[in-house]
C-alpha positions as a printed Julia matrix, in Angstrom:
75×3 Matrix{Float64}:
   9.04   20.81   -2.66
   7.98   19.29   -5.97
   4.43   19.69   -7.19
   2.39   17.61   -9.63
  -0.69   19.23  -11.15
  -0.68   21.77   -8.34
  -0.46   19.16   -5.57
   2.4    18.92   -3.13
   4.38   15.7    -3.59
   4.06   14.74    0.08
   0.29   15.14   -0.17
   0.28   12.82   -3.19
   2.39   10.23   -1.35
   0.04   10.4     1.63
  -2.98    9.95   -0.64
  -1.39    6.92   -2.29
  -0.64    5.37    1.11
  -4.21    5.96    2.37
  -5.68    4.46   -0.8
  -3.33    1.48   -0.47
  -4.5     0.8     3.1
  -8.15    1.04    2.02
  -7.74   -1.34   -0.91
  -5.76   -3.82    1.17
  -8.53   -3.86    3.79
 -11.2    -4.41    1.12
  -9.17   -7.14   -0.57
  -8.51   -8.97    2.7
 -12.22   -8.83    3.54
 -13.08  -10.3     0.14
 -10.52  -13.06    0.57
 -11.97  -13.94    3.98
 -15.45  -14.18    2.46
 -14.52  -16.56   -0.36
 -12.03  -18.9     1.27
 -12.57  -21.32    4.1
 -11.08  -19.72    7.14
  -7.93  -21.5     8.17
  -5.79  -19.2    10.34
  -2.55  -20.74    9.08
  -3.44  -20.39    5.39
  -4.99  -16.96    5.84
  -1.87  -15.59    7.55
   0.32  -16.83    4.67
  -2.03  -15.34    2.05
  -2.18  -12.08    4.01
   1.61  -11.85    4.28
   2.13  -12.53    0.57
  -0.49   -9.96   -0.38
   0.9    -7.3     1.94
   4.49   -7.9     0.8
   3.64   -7.55   -2.89
   1.37   -4.54   -2.48
   3.91   -2.76   -0.28
   6.65   -3.46   -2.83
   4.4    -2.08   -5.57
   3.66    1.07   -3.56
   7.38    1.56   -2.84
   8.09    1.31   -6.55
   5.56    4.09   -7.2
   7.25    6.23   -4.54
  10.65    5.59   -6.12
   9.3     6.72   -9.48
   7.87    9.91   -7.96
  10.77   10.92   -5.74
  13.65    8.77   -6.96
  14.52    7.24   -3.62
  13.42    4.65   -1.09
  11.36    6.32    1.64
  11.09    3.47    4.14
   9.99    4.83    7.48
   8.67    8.16    6.18
   5.62    9.32    8.14
   2.56   10.45    6.21
  -0.17   12.81    7.28
Protein backbone atom coordinates (compact mmCIF):
# COMPACT_ATOMS: atom_id res chain seq x y z
CA UNK A 1 0.00 0.00 0.00
CA UNK A 2 1.22 3.52 -0.75
CA UNK A 3 2.35 5.76 2.07
CA UNK A 4 2.56 9.55 2.29
CA UNK A 5 4.77 11.01 5.00
CA UNK A 6 4.62 7.70 6.84
CA UNK A 7 0.82 7.46 6.72
CA UNK A 8 -1.05 4.68 4.98
CA UNK A 9 -3.02 5.96 1.99
CA UNK A 10 -6.28 4.41 3.21
CA UNK A 11 -5.83 6.17 6.56
CA UNK A 12 -5.37 9.47 4.72
CA UNK A 13 -8.50 8.87 2.63
CA UNK A 14 -10.48 8.05 5.77
CA UNK A 15 -9.22 11.22 7.47
CA UNK A 16 -10.23 13.32 4.46
CA UNK A 17 -13.71 11.78 4.45
CA UNK A 18 -14.18 12.36 8.21
CA UNK A 19 -13.04 15.98 7.88
CA UNK A 20 -15.39 16.45 4.93
CA UNK A 21 -18.38 15.20 6.95
CA UNK A 22 -17.46 17.51 9.84
CA UNK A 23 -17.11 20.59 7.65
CA UNK A 24 -20.33 19.84 5.80
CA UNK A 25 -22.20 19.57 9.11
CA UNK A 26 -20.74 22.88 10.32
CA UNK A 27 -21.50 24.61 7.03
CA UNK A 28 -25.09 23.36 6.95
CA UNK A 29 -25.59 24.56 10.54
CA UNK A 30 -24.27 28.00 9.61
CA UNK A 31 -26.53 28.17 6.57
CA UNK A 32 -29.55 27.28 8.72
CA UNK A 33 -28.67 30.07 11.14
CA UNK A 34 -28.40 32.83 8.54
CA UNK A 35 -31.20 32.02 6.13
CA UNK A 36 -34.91 32.00 6.75
CA UNK A 37 -35.90 28.39 7.06
CA UNK A 38 -37.87 27.30 4.05
CA UNK A 39 -37.74 23.49 3.72
CA UNK A 40 -37.95 23.64 -0.07
CA UNK A 41 -35.12 26.17 -0.45
CA UNK A 42 -32.99 24.55 2.23
CA UNK A 43 -33.20 21.13 0.57
CA UNK A 44 -32.06 22.62 -2.76
CA UNK A 45 -29.18 24.49 -1.11
CA UNK A 46 -28.21 21.35 0.82
CA UNK A 47 -28.23 19.19 -2.32
CA UNK A 48 -26.12 21.68 -4.29
CA UNK A 49 -23.62 21.98 -1.45
CA UNK A 50 -23.34 18.22 -0.95
CA UNK A 51 -22.96 17.56 -4.68
CA UNK A 52 -20.13 20.06 -5.10
CA UNK A 53 -18.27 19.08 -1.95
CA UNK A 54 -18.54 15.38 -2.78
CA UNK A 55 -17.24 16.07 -6.30
CA UNK A 56 -14.35 18.03 -4.81
CA UNK A 57 -13.50 15.22 -2.39
CA UNK A 58 -13.64 12.65 -5.21
CA UNK A 59 -11.22 14.78 -7.21
CA UNK A 60 -8.79 14.72 -4.28
CA UNK A 61 -9.11 10.93 -4.10
CA UNK A 62 -8.46 10.65 -7.83
CA UNK A 63 -5.30 12.72 -7.43
CA UNK A 64 -4.09 10.53 -4.56
CA UNK A 65 -4.92 7.11 -5.97
CA UNK A 66 -5.59 7.77 -9.65
CA UNK A 67 -9.02 6.19 -9.78
CA UNK A 68 -12.64 6.73 -8.83
CA UNK A 69 -13.37 5.01 -5.51
CA UNK A 70 -17.14 5.32 -5.38
CA UNK A 71 -18.52 2.93 -2.80
CA UNK A 72 -15.23 2.36 -0.96
CA UNK A 73 -15.78 1.92 2.79
CA UNK A 74 -13.64 3.93 5.17
CA UNK A 75 -12.70 3.16 8.74
